[in-house]
C-alpha positions in Angstrom: 0.0 0.0 0.0 1.3 3.5 -0.9 2.3 5.8 1.9 -0.2 8.3 0.8 -3.0 5.8 1.1 -1.8 4.8 4.5 -1.9 8.4 5.7 -5.4 8.9 4.3 -6.7 5.8 6.1 -5.4 6.8 9.5 -6.4 10.4 9.0 -9.9 9.2 8.2 -9.9 6.9 11.3 -9.0 9.7 13.6 -11.6 12.0 12.2 -14.3 9.3 12.4 -13.4 8.4 16.0 -13.9 12.1 17.1 -17.1 12.2 15.1 -18.5 9.1 16.7 -18.0 10.4 20.2 -18.8 14.1 19.8 -21.4 14.3 17.0 -24.4 14.1 19.3 -23.1 16.3 22.1 -19.8 17.9 22.9 -19.3 17.5 26.6 -16.3 17.0 28.9 -17.2 13.4 29.5 -17.6 12.7 25.7 -14.3 14.5 24.9 -12.4 12.6 27.6 -13.9 9.4 26.3 -12.9 10.2 22.7 -9.3 11.1 23.6 -9.1 7.9 25.7 -10.3 5.9 22.7 -7.9 7.6 20.4 -5.0 6.6 22.7 -6.3 3.1 23.1 -6.5 2.7 19.4 -3.0 3.7 18.7 -1.7 1.7 21.7 -3.3 -1.5 20.4 -2.0 -0.8 16.9 1.5 -0.3 18.2 1.4 -3.4 20.4 0.6 -5.5 17.3 3.2 -3.7 15.3 5.9 -4.3 17.9 5.0 -8.0 18.2 5.5 -8.4 14.5 8.8 -6.4 14.5 10.1 -8.7 17.3 9.3 -11.8 15.3 11.0 -10.3 12.3 14.2 -9.7 14.3 14.0 -6.0 14.9 12.6 -5.7 18.4 12.1 -2.3 20.1 14.6 -1.4 22.8 12.2 1.0 24.4 11.5 0.0 28.0 10.8 1.5 31.4 13.9 3.3 32.7 15.2 4.2 29.2 14.5 7.9 28.9 16.9 9.4 26.3 13.9 10.7 24.3 12.5 12.4 27.4 15.1 15.2 27.2 14.2 16.4 23.8 11.5 18.9 22.8 8.0 17.3 22.5 5.0 19.0 21.0 1.4 18.4 21.8 -2.0 19.8 20.9 -4.6 21.5 23.1 -6.8 18.4 23.6 -3.8 16.5 24.8 -2.8 19.1 27.3 -6.3 19.2 28.7 -6.5 15.4 29.0 -3.0 15.4 30.7 -4.0 18.1 33.1 -7.2 16.3 34.0 -5.3 13.1 34.6 -2.8 14.8 36.9 -5.5 16.4 38.9 -7.1 13.0 39.7 -3.9 11.0 40.1 -1.1 13.2 41.7 -1.0 15.2 44.8 -1.0 19.0 44.8 2.6 19.0 46.0 3.8 16.8 43.1 1.9 18.9 40.6 3.5 22.0 41.9 6.9 20.4 41.4 5.9 19.5 37.8 4.7 23.1 37.1 7.9 24.6 38.5 10.1 22.3 36.3 7.9 23.1 33.3 8.4 26.9 33.9 12.1 26.4 34.2 12.2 24.6 30.9 10.1 27.3 29.3 13.0 29.7 30.0 15.3 27.5 27.9 13.0 27.1 25.0 10.9 30.2 24.8 11.6 32.7 22.0 13.6 30.2 20.0 12.8 28.9 16.6 11.5 25.4 16.3 14.8 24.2 14.9 16.6 25.7 17.9 14.1 24.2 20.3 14.7 20.7 18.9 18.4 21.0 19.9 17.6 21.8 23.6 18.2 18.9 25.9 16.4 19.2 29.3 14.4 16.7 31.2 10.6 16.6 30.6 8.9 18.1 33.6 7.0 14.8 34.0 10.1 12.7 34.2 10.9 11.2 37.6 13.8 8.8 38.2 13.7 7.7 34.6 9.9 7.1 34.5 7.0 9.2 33.3 4.6 10.3 36.0 1.9 10.9 33.4 2.5 7.7 31.3 -1.1 6.8 31.0 -2.0 10.2 29.7 1.1 11.0 27.7 0.5 12.7 24.3 0.6 11.0 20.9 4.1 12.2 20.1 5.4 10.2 23.1 3.4 7.1 22.3 4.7 6.7 18.7 8.4 7.5 19.4 9.7 4.0 19.3 13.2 2.9 18.6 15.0 -0.3 17.7 18.3 1.0 19.1 18.7 2.7 22.4 22.3 3.4 21.5 21.1 5.5 18.6 18.8 7.5 20.9 21.7 8.2 23.3 23.9 9.4 20.4 21.1 11.8 19.3 20.7 12.9 22.9 24.5 13.6 23.3 24.9 15.3 20.0 21.6 17.1 19.1 21.4 18.7 15.7 23.9 16.3 14.2 22.2 14.8 11.2 24.4 11.8 11.3 23.0 10.8 14.7 19.4 10.0 13.8 17.6 7.6 16.1 16.5 4.3 14.6 12.8 5.0 14.8 10.1 2.9 13.3 8.4 4.8 10.5 5.0 3.2 10.6 4.1 4.3 14.2 5.2 7.8 13.4 2.9 8.0 10.4 0.0 6.2 11.9 -0.1 8.2 15.1 0.5 11.5 13.5 -2.3 11.0 11.0 -4.7 9.7 13.6 -4.1 12.8 15.7 -4.4 15.1 12.7 -7.7 13.6 11.7 -9.0 13.9 15.3 -7.9 17.5 15.4 -9.6 18.2 12.1 -12.9 17.3 13.5 -12.3 19.4 16.7 -11.7 22.4 14.5 -14.7 21.7 12.4 -17.0 21.9 15.5 -15.4 25.2 16.5 -12.8 24.1 19.1 -9.6 26.2 19.0 -6.5 24.1 18.9 -2.8 25.0 19.2 0.4 22.9 19.0 3.0 23.8 21.6 6.0 22.4 23.4 5.0 20.3 26.3 6.4 22.6 29.0 4.9 25.7 27.4 1.4 24.3 26.8 1.1 22.6 30.2 2.4 25.5 32.2 0.2 28.0 30.4 -2.9 25.9 30.8 -2.4 25.4 34.5 -1.5 29.1 35.1 -4.7 30.2 33.3 -6.8 27.5 35.0 -8.1 26.3 31.7 -10.3 23.1 31.8 -12.1 21.0 29.2 -15.4 22.6 30.2 -14.0 26.1 29.6 -12.6 25.0 26.3 -15.8 23.6 25.1 -17.8 26.7 26.2 -15.4 28.9 24.3 -16.1 27.2 20.9 -16.0 29.7 18.0 -19.3 30.4 16.5 -21.2 28.4 19.2 
């Protein structure tokens, strides 16, 4: 199957998933359910893909405790920040969340007012990283879910020498395409129903959302033209 057709299929699946959950009524509960289903769909897809890769002799080396990719810049979309924020409110203490917010603000100082190209060379721990593990793993955004490598060594090289085109991590292409297009299709439907979306670095999007006290309910009420 041609790459263009693969992209079209996953884009359509992401759009259809959002439509199925939000067509009748756009509520916080329905939106959370839709995002959860989106993540479940890509997780199940990746599980099958990784099983096949292992049988073909190219197993993933991603595992708990390996966090080289957690020091690079990660971008997420509005609905992902809201879902993440909601998860943290229900699963982490106020003290822990305050620590995350402080670390996010510190990283913002390193990345703010830089071009995207410059941001991608910054190496600083994700504010959600704790002792090599993600404190928001269940609610991590799409970009984190689909970043899968067959060589931890290649990830370390890229971490140590950011911006060097010779040190490209050995990532699986299929997960990157599938996850990105699923998310783009999902976002396309959100925009169609008037929800404003932005793509921002993790630390910037999360810290801004917490500081402004934005919630899913507020986001839905602020739909354009509604």
